[in-house]
C-alpha positions in Angstrom: 208.8 223.5 3.1 210.1 220.0 4.5 210.5 217.1 3.6 206.9 215.8 3.0 206.9 218.7 -0.2 207.9 216.0 -2.9 205.0 213.8 -1.7 203.8 211.2 -3.9 200.7 211.9 -5.2 197.6 209.6 -4.5 196.8 207.3 -7.2 193.5 208.5 -8.2 193.0 204.9 -10.5 191.8 203.5 -7.1 189.2 204.6 -4.8 189.7 205.5 -1.7 187.6 203.8 0.8 186.7 201.2 3.5 188.6 198.6 1.7 191.2 200.5 1.0 191.7 201.9 4.1 191.2 198.4 6.2 193.8 197.5 4.1 196.1 199.9 4.6 195.9 199.6 8.2 196.4 195.8 8.0 200.0 196.3 5.7 201.3 200.2 7.2 200.4 200.5 10.3 199.3 197.4 13.0 202.9 195.8 12.2 204.5 198.7 13.0 202.1 200.2 16.0 204.1 199.4 19.1 207.3 200.7 18.1 206.7 204.2 16.9 203.5 204.7 19.5 207.1 203.8 22.1 208.9 206.6 20.8 206.5 209.2 20.5 206.4 210.1 16.7 204.7 208.8 13.1 208.3 208.4 11.3 208.1 209.9 7.7 208.0 206.7 5.8 204.7 206.2 7.2 202.6 209.7 6.6 204.9 209.5 3.0 202.6 206.1 2.7 199.4 207.9 4.1 200.1 210.6 0.8 200.7 208.0 -1.8 197.3 205.9 -0.4 195.5 209.3 -0.9 194.0 209.2 2.6 194.9 213.0 4.1 191.7 215.0 2.6 190.5 212.5 -0.2 186.8 214.4 0.3 188.7 217.4 -1.5 187.9 218.2 -5.1 189.6 215.8 -7.6 190.7 219.3 -9.1 192.3 220.3 -6.1 194.3 216.4 -5.6 191.4 214.8 -4.1 188.6 212.3 -4.8 185.3 214.5 -3.5 184.4 211.4 -0.9 181.3 211.9 0.5 181.3 212.1 4.4 179.5 209.1 5.0 183.1 207.5 3.3 185.3 210.0 5.4 184.1 208.9 8.2 184.0 204.6 7.6 187.8 205.4 6.1 188.9 207.4 9.6 187.1 204.2 11.2 189.5 201.9 9.4 192.6 203.9 10.9 191.2 204.1 14.3 191.0 200.7 14.2 194.8 200.7 14.0 196.3 203.8 15.2 194.5 206.8 17.4 197.8 208.6 16.8 197.7 208.6 12.9 193.5 209.8 13.3 194.3 212.5 15.3 196.4 213.7 12.6 194.2 212.9 9.9 191.6 214.8 12.2 193.1 217.5 12.3 194.5 217.7 9.0 191.5 217.4 7.7 189.9 220.2 9.6 192.1 222.6 7.8 191.8 221.9 4.6 187.9 221.7 4.4 188.2 224.9 6.0 190.5 226.3 3.3 188.1 224.6 1.2 184.8 226.1 2.5 186.0 229.0 3.5 189.7 230.3 2.0 189.4 233.0 -1.6 190.5 231.7 -4.7 194.1 232.4 -3.4 194.4 230.8 -0.4 192.5 227.6 -2.1 195.3 227.8 -5.0 198.3 228.4 -2.3 197.3 225.7 -0.3 194.4 223.4 -1.4 196.6 220.7 -3.6 199.9 220.6 -1.1 196.7 219.9 1.5 195.2 217.5 -0.6 198.9 215.6 -1.7 200.1 215.5 2.3 202.9 217.8 1.3 202.0 220.2 3.5 200.4 218.8 7.4 197.9 220.7 9.3 197.1 221.3 12.5 194.4 223.5 14.6 195.4 225.9 16.7 192.6 226.6 19.2 193.2 225.6 22.8 195.5 227.5 25.4 196.8 227.4 28.7 193.2 228.2 30.1 191.3 228.1 27.6 189.9 224.6 26.5 186.2 224.0 26.0 185.3 227.6 26.0 186.5 228.9 23.4 185.0 232.0 23.1 187.5 233.2 26.4 190.8 233.3 23.9 193.2 235.6 24.6 195.7 235.0 21.4 195.2 238.1 19.4 195.7 239.3 16.1 196.4 243.0 14.8 197.4 244.3 11.4 200.8 245.9 11.5 200.8 247.5 7.9 199.5 244.9 5.8 200.5 241.9 7.1 198.7 240.0 10.3 200.7 239.7 13.5 199.6 237.1 16.3 200.5 237.1 19.6 200.0 234.2 22.1 200.2 230.7 23.1 198.2 227.7 22.2 198.4 224.5 23.6 197.9 220.0 23.4 198.0 220.9 19.7 198.0 217.4 17.8 200.4 217.3 14.9 202.0 220.9 16.1 205.3 218.9 16.4 205.2 218.3 12.6 202.6 220.5 11.5 203.6 223.0 8.2 200.3 225.0 8.2 198.6 225.8 11.8 195.1 227.1 11.6 194.9 230.0 14.1 192.1 231.1 16.5 192.7 234.8 17.4 190.6 238.0 19.1 190.5 240.3 16.8 188.8 244.0 17.3 185.7 242.4 15.5 185.6 239.6 17.7 187.3 236.1 17.2 188.8 235.1 13.2 190.6 232.6 11.1 193.9 232.7 9.8 196.7 230.1 8.5 199.9 230.4 10.3 202.5 229.0 7.8 205.3 227.4 10.4 208.2 229.0 8.7 206.3 232.6 9.8 208.7 234.7 12.0 208.1 234.6 15.4 206.4 230.8 15.5 208.0 228.8 18.0 207.0 225.1 17.9 207.8 223.4 21.9 207.0 219.5 22.1 204.9 217.6 24.2 205.7 214.7 26.0 204.2 212.3 28.3 200.9 211.9 27.5 198.5 209.4 29.0 197.4 208.6 24.9 197.9 209.1 21.5 201.6 209.0 22.6 202.4 209.9 18.7 200.3 212.4 18.0 202.9 214.9 18.1 201.5 217.2 20.7 203.2 220.5 21.0 202.9 223.8 22.1 202.5 226.8 19.4 204.1 230.0 20.9 202.7 233.3 18.9 205.8 235.6 19.4 204.2 238.7 17.4 204.2 236.0 14.6 203.6 237.5 11.2 201.4 235.7 8.7 201.0 237.7 5.8 198.2 239.8 4.2 196.6 236.9 3.4 196.6 234.8 6.2 192.5 236.1 6.8 190.5 232.8 6.7 186.6 234.3 5.8 185.6 237.9 7.1 187.6 239.4 10.0 185.4 238.6 13.1 183.5 235.3 11.6 185.1 232.8 13.0 183.2 232.0 16.3 180.0 231.6 14.7 180.5 229.9 11.6 184.1 228.7 10.9 184.9 227.3 14.3 181.8 225.7 14.4 181.7 224.1 11.7 185.6 222.9 12.0 184.9 221.8 15.8 181.9 219.4 13.7 184.0 218.3 11.3 186.6 217.2 13.8 184.1 215.9 16.5 182.9 213.7 13.9 186.6 212.0 12.4 186.8 211.5 16.3 183.7 209.9 16.9 184.7 207.3 13.7 187.9 206.8 15.2 186.3 205.6 19.0 184.3 203.0 16.8 187.5 201.5 15.8 188.9 201.5 18.7 186.3 199.3 19.9 187.0 197.5 16.7 190.2 196.6 18.1 189.0 196.0 21.5 186.3 193.3 20.2 189.1 191.5 17.9 191.2 191.3 20.3 189.3 189.8 22.7 188.0 187.8 20.3 191.3 185.9 19.4 192.5 186.2 22.8 188.9 184.6 24.3 189.9 181.7 21.7 193.0 180.8 22.0 193.5 181.4 25.9 192.5 178.1 27.9 190.9 178.2 31.3 190.0 175.1 33.5 190.5 172.7 30.9 188.4 174.8 27.5 188.8 177.9 25.5 188.3 181.3 27.7 184.9 181.9 25.3 183.2 179.3 26.7 182.9 181.2 29.9 179.5 183.0 29.7 180.9 186.0 31.6 183.2 186.7 29.0 180.3 185.9 26.2 178.6 188.6 27.8 181.5 191.4 27.8 181.5 190.0 23.7 177.9 190.2 23.5 178.2 193.9 24.8 181.2 195.4 22.3 179.3 193.5 19.1 176.2 195.6 20.1 177.8 199.2 21.2 179.8 198.3 18.3 176.8 198.2 15.7 175.5 201.3 18.2 178.0 203.5 17.5 179.0 203.0 13.9 175.0 203.2 13.3 175.6 206.8 14.8 178.3 207.7 13.0 176.4 206.7 9.4 173.5 209.0 10.5 175.9 212.2 10.9 178.0 211.6 8.2 174.8 211.1 5.9 173.1 213.8 7.2 176.5 216.2 6.7 175.9 214.8 3.1 172.2 216.1 2.7 172.6 219.0 4.1 170.6 219.0 7.0 171.0 221.1 9.7 169.6 218.7 11.9 173.8 217.1 11.6 174.9 218.9 13.9 173.3 217.2 17.3 173.7 214.1 15.9 177.2 214.7 15.6 177.1 215.4 19.3 175.7 212.0 19.7 177.8 209.9 17.8 181.1 211.2 19.6 179.2 211.2 23.4 178.0 207.6 22.9 181.3 206.2 20.4 183.6 208.1 23.1 181.9 205.9 26.1 181.3 203.1 24.2 185.5 203.0 23.6 186.4 203.7 27.2 183.8 201.4 28.0 184.9 198.4 26.0 189.1 199.0 26.1 188.9 199.2 30.0 187.0 195.6 29.8 189.3 194.3 27.0 192.6 194.9 29.3 190.2 193.1 32.1 189.4 190.0 29.6 193.7 189.8 28.8 194.7 190.3 32.5 198.1 190.9 33.3 198.8 190.2 29.4 196.2 193.0 28.6 198.8 195.7 31.0 202.0 195.4 29.6 203.0 198.3 28.1 203.0 197.8 24.3 200.2 195.6 24.7 197.6 196.5 22.8 195.1 196.6 24.6 197.0 198.8 26.6 197.2 201.2 24.5 193.7 201.2 22.8 192.5 201.7 27.2 194.9 205.2 27.4 193.9 206.9 23.8 190.1 205.7 25.1 190.1 207.6 27.8 191.6 210.6 26.0 188.6 210.4 23.2 186.4 211.0 26.2 188.1 214.5 26.7 188.8 215.6 22.9 186.6 217.4 20.5 184.1 218.7 23.6 184.3 216.3 27.2 182.0 214.1 27.7 180.2 216.6 30.1 180.5 219.5 27.3 178.3 216.6 25.5 176.4 215.9 27.9 175.3 219.8 28.7 174.7 220.4 24.7 172.9 216.7 24.2 170.4 217.8 26.7 169.3 220.5 25.2 167.7 218.5 22.8 165.4 217.0 25.2 163.7 220.4 25.9 163.9 221.6 22.0 160.6 220.7 21.5 158.8 221.5 24.9 160.0 225.0 25.0 158.5 227.4 23.0 
């Protein structure tokens, strides 16, 4: 296993919540984010700090090393991390998806093997669904999995995999003779090749990769849940959780835009007075404040419904992600405009927020896919 095998355990005596995550972000992330975004990789010492802070999978049960926090708290944590760095929040997102899937669908052996290490960050996870020719319509994936003796052998290519360069465990969706199934594939399994992807528009340090499976031997215990079961249950549940995390992260982007613009408008002077006195600037910040509260409320509603086990939590998450990602893109653009030329510099926080916000409109279901899905809600009550 990689160096994070010896990651320090989380301090379970200190609760992981919005406040602790916010302090972590302000102390460990904000001062360094420009440096590691420039090199396109989150440094190992920061990954270890995330482990020590207990942020990888705090929703897991205490007996596995988690804190048993609820979904509402998890959303608040991911909002705070998103405020500091969308790349790091993206790593938390995919790791959350893997850890939750193992907790929800894994058998006793899989839970015993993986959960404690996923909780501590000794093992980092990545979610492998997208393929070079398959994005939103995931039911058309071509990666295959067949039995060869007792082992599962996977063949195919997964692309745009967040944390693919660094992850130790891949949650891979592949087609069997019974349908789509989910598999836990260790990075060091024979036949697994990781090809880094560089030069992306946003989330530049999320360590994207292409995962090539060349008759990759995953072992007899790789299947997660029943064979052919993934498309209807595992995939739906995991994507919903990822969408929730992205929505929360988008709220963080809006908060970061608001903070940056309020600071700049206070310190920047034009025509003998602070920029904040201009009515157009105040109108922009008013819209930011309003959308921030609205997006946060939608995320909190989605999180509360998940905690209650409500069936409409899926639609609530679609709505939250759609609204929050649109708000993030809109206000990141406004933040660059308010900062002027200074906001366009390569290392400017507003430039990074602008790039990252555009990505949020695409990942975990594009805005157009969200529109198709959410529109069904309008017709649900009238269709008999």
